[in-house]
N, C-alpha and C positions, 0 to 999 in steps of 0.2 A: 544533307538533313537541312531543313530549316531551322532557325532559331528558336523559334515555338516549339518544336520537338525536341530540344536539346534534353538528354535524359538527365536524371538526377544520379547522383552519387551511387553505386551499388554497396550494398551491406553486406556484411560478413554473412555467411551460411546460418541459417537458423537449425543446428544440428540436433536439437533435444528431440525432435519429432522425426522418427524413422521413415524412408519411403520404401513403398512396396509398389512394383507394377505400375509405376507412375504418379501414385498416391500417396499424400502424407498419412499416416498413421497416428491415430489418437487413442491413447488407453487401449491399443491392439486392435483397433477397428479401423478400416479404411474409412477415408472422408467421404466418400459417396455413400457407403453403406451407412455411416453415421447421420449424415443429412436425412435419408431416408429412415431411419429410426427417430430420428427427432420429430420428424414430420414436416418440417417447414424450414425456411431460411427467411430471415438472417437468425443465427444463434451463437452463442459462446460455448465453448467447449473447454473443461478443466481436466487435467490429466493426471489422476491419483498416483501414478506412480512417479511421476516427476514432482510431485508434491511430497511425497515420503523421501525421495531422494535428495532434496533439497535440505529438508530438515536434518537427515542423516548426514549430509556434507558439513552442516552447521555443527552439530554433536561433534563430530570428528574434530573440527578446526578450533571449537571453543572451549576452554577449561570446564570440568564438571561442575565447578562452583557458579558458574553462570546459569540462570534458570531463562529459558527462551519464551518469550509472550508472542502470540498473534494478534496483530492489530486489525481488528476486524473492519475497519473503515476501509481497508484496501478491497475489500471482497467479502461483502456479508450475505453472500448466496447460503442459505439456511444448511443445505447437505454439505457446503464446502466448510464451513464452520464448524459443522459436526465432527467432520474429517480430521479437521486441523486439531481440535480439542483432544483429540486422541493423540497427538503427536507432539503438543507442546505442553510447557508447564502452566501456562495461563492466558487469558484472554483479555484485551483492552478495548473497551468500546467507547464511543464517543457521543450516545445519545440513549433515551430509554429505548427506541426501537432497536439498537444494536443489543443493549441489555437484554431484551426479550430473547434475540436469537442466542445470545450467548448462554442464558439460563437453559433454554430450551435444548440447545447442544449438550447439556448434561456437565458443563463446566461448574464446579464447585464456587459457590459464592465467595469464598476465601482466595480464590484465584482469578477474581476479575477485578480489575481497575476501570476506573470511570472519568475520563478526562473532557475538558471542552469548556471554552470560555464563557458559555451562554446558557448553563443549565438553569431550568426553569424550576420553580418550587416543586412541580409535581415531581420532575424527574430527581431532584434531591430526595424527596420522599420516598420514590420507588426505589431509591439506591439505597437508603437507609433500611429500609423493609427488608430489602434483597439481603443486606449484609456485605455488599461490596465494598471496595475500597474507593473512597473519592479523593481525587486528586484536585484540590482546591486551588482557584485560579484568581482570587482576589480576595482582598478583607471584606468587600460586601458580599461575597458568597460565603465566606468563612461564617459571618455573622447570620446570616439566613439560615445556613445549616446547623448553627448551635440553637437558634430557636425552633428549627424543625425537630431537633434530635430531643430537645427538651420537651415539647408538646407531644411527640409520639410517645415517647418513654424507651426509646430503642437505642442505643449508643450508636454514634456515626464513628466509621474507620476512616480517619483522614491521613492524606499525604498531601507536602505541598509541593505543588508545582511550582518551579523557578524560572524565571526567565533570565538565562545567565547573561554575564556581563562579556560574552565573546560570542562568535558566530562559527558555525560549520562551515569551514571555507570551501568553496568550490560545490556547494550545495544547491541542487535545483530548486530547493524552497528552502528561505532562511526563515526558522521558527524559534530563534531564540538569538540575543542581542540587540542593543538597540531599542526604540520604542516598539512593545508587540503588544497584542490584545491575549497573546497567551501567557499566563502565569504570573507571579510575583517577580516584581525585579529583585536581583538578588540583593542589592542594597536595602531593599525595605522588607527583606524576609527575617531577620532577627527580631523585628518588631512585633511583626506579625504570629511567629511562633512564641512569642511571651504571651501573645493575646489568647493565642490557641490553649495554651497551658492555662491561662486564667478561665477561659469558656468551659474547660473540664472535658474536651473531647479528646478521643483515643488517637493521639499523634502515634502515626506508623513509619512515617519516612518521607522520601525526597523523590521527585519526580524531574528530569531535565532532559528537554529535546531540543537540540541546537538546530536542525536542518534536517532534510530528507534528499532522497535521489542523489547521492554522492559516489563515485567511482574512484575516488583517490585514499587508499588506506590510510595514507600518511595525515590526511585531513581528519578522518575519523578517529585514529590513536589521538590526535593532539585533542582534539573535541572530548574524547572519553577523560583522558588524562585531568585536563582541565575541569570536567565534572566532576570528578571523583575529589579531586581538591576544593572545590567550592563546598561539596557536600560535606567535607570534613571540617571546612569552616564554618559553616552552618550548624552543623550538629553541635557544636558549643553551645547555641543558644536554644537548642529544641528543649521541650519539657521533659522528655525521656528520650531514651537511646533510639536511634533509627532502628526499624526491624526490615525494611525495605530501601533498596537505592535501586531506582528505575533510571540506568543512564541513557535510556531513549535508542535510536536506531541510526537511521540515516542511509544503509546501505542501499546501494543503486544497482540497477540492472543497465545493459546497454541497449539502447535504442535506435541510435544513429549512427552514419558512418563514421570510423574512427575511434568509435567507443569501445572499449576492451571490458570484461568482465571483472570484478572486483577482486582483489588478491585477499584472500580470507588469513593467510599465515601471520602477517604482521599483527592484525587485528587480533587473533587468538592470542599471539604472543604479549601483546599489550594488555589485554584482559586479565592472563595469567598474573602478572605481574600487580594488576590492580586488585585481584582477589588474595593475593599473598599479603600484600599491605592491608586489606581490609580485616584480615584475620586480627589483627592486633588493634587497628585503629578504630574500626567498627564491628566488632565481634559478632552483633547482634543481628545485622542485616544480611539479609539475601540480596544478590545482585541479579538485575535483570536487563536483558536486552531485548526492545520491543522492536519487532520487525512486520511489515505489511508487504509493501511492493516486492521486497526481495524474497519473500517467502512462495509468493502465488504469481507472480508477475510472468515469469516466464513458462508456467504450467499453462497458461490459457491462450487460445484463440479466438476470433472472432471471424465468422464465416457468413459471406453473402452471396447472393447469385447475382450474374450477369444475366439482365433481364432485356437489355438493348445493347448495340454496338454500332457506333455512329462515328464518322468523321466530318469535322468541322475544320475547314481550310488547313487541311493536313494533319493536324492532331487528332489522333484516335481517342475516343471515349467509351469507356466501358461502364454503362448505365448499371448500378447495382438496386437490389431490393433494400439494402440497408446502407445507413450512413451516419451522419452525425449525432442524430437524434438517439442512437445506439451505442456511439463511439465517440464521443466527443473529444477524448485525448487524441485518438488517430487523425482527427480532422485538423488538429493543431489549434483548437480555439479552448484548451483548457490549461492556458499558461504559456504556450510558446510564444516568444516574442519574433523569431523569425520561423515560418511553416518549416518543418522537415518532415519527411515521410517514415512511418513505422516500417520496418520490414514486411514486405509483402510478396505474396506468392500467388499462382494460380495452384490451387491446392489438388486438383485432380490431373494436372498436367506438370506434377511437382519436379520431374527429372528433365523437362523438355529445354531446350535452348530458350534463352531471352532473345527474341527474334524482332520485338515490336516496343517500341517506346508508346506506352498508353498512361492513360489519367483515368484512374477508378473513381467515380462520383456515385453518391446515392441519389434517392428519388426525390431531394427536397428542392423545393424552388428558390434557392439561395447559392450563391456562389461560393459560399463558406462551406459546401456539403461535399468536401473532398475527403477521401480514405488515400488515395495515393497518386501522386501528381509527378507526370511525364517520367515514369519508371521503366526500366528494361522489363519486361515481362514476356513469357511465351505468348503465341497468338493465342489469343482468347475469342471464344465464341459464346451466343446466348446459350446460357445454360452452365456454363462454367462457373468454378466457385472460386471467388476471390477470399485468399485467408490473410488476415492481419495478425502478425506474429505479437509476441509480447503484451499479451491482452487480458491476464489472468488478474489485473490489478485497476483499479479506478476505470472500469469499462460501463457495465450496464447501470449500475448505481450512481455513476457520475455524470449521467447523459441525461439531456431533457426529452425522454422519451414520450412525452406528451404532444411534442413540439408537431404541429401540421396534423396531428390526427392519424398517425400511420399505426400498424399494430405494434405491440411491444415486443420486443425482444426476449427468446427461450435461453435459458441458462441451463446446460447438462453437466455432471460429473461423471466421467468415464473411467 
């Protein structure tokens, strides 16, 4: 085998989807039949049963006192959001567009929160009119919101998003600690809470989000403990008792070789301790965990069809009809410093031996358009279906679908 064809490390099996007669089964439907039902490739498919099972696992692991919210930014497909709205206690949105999806899904405005560092005045107006909870991220936003609320004559529901003075260790994306565009620095929060009271806005609580995509339970436990302690300190400066404390999320899913699934047991035990302490120290507050990727990421696949098979200087290329324009994350161009392959399979040959080292690429005229690079795969031919696992979050909506004018991707909930 040449150096150019050296295979990538092998992933652990993606066992959440069964295999029958050589095909992956998605929502009870064989992959080739599902592709025919969809009517085209590429497409994303999300499995209802897996979504429900993941929420059920969390309900079992977490104390009853913890409310579970779905972060719509992970996957805003309307049908999926509507399905999730029936399973969770609330929805968290990051734009007016996501707010419309959440309201259309039938979620009560009282159970929707709106975060984001750059809310436009029109978005603030929409949120106030809808009656959802606004996570305020700066002094300027607070003052604009007060003016809008006074002009409209409708009370604004406000929580303070706090940029904590610590990070979520080992997180894929650090969203708290140090200088950040997200939230109000913890040391500046007491002064802003006092101003919030003077402005006459309806204070409801705190939102803390230290980081995301973390597979270390001990790091999540530490961040949750520190978040609760910080909220208790800030509560002394609040104009009224906190009614909600959003402790964020950060729960990760495994993508790459060597990664293992998150152990929920120590997280659940820690949250039980926090909930017990909150009964006396923050008795009016509902405790919230906000999760996106963890709820939906493993329930989705991306499917593209091989349209050409070629060999270039000893390396096999599977040229597919989908690529980075539909799945930027899998291409490695959505935050990876060193590119790694997502778990990949030939979905209609799912039980065949990995007999070939192949690179799956998309149709775009850029070397960045990679789906899987030098991976051990079954022998694949034109017409076969390349499947990218762990694709339920940050897929279609996080990708440049207009790039080079190819058709948009289809999404289905099965």
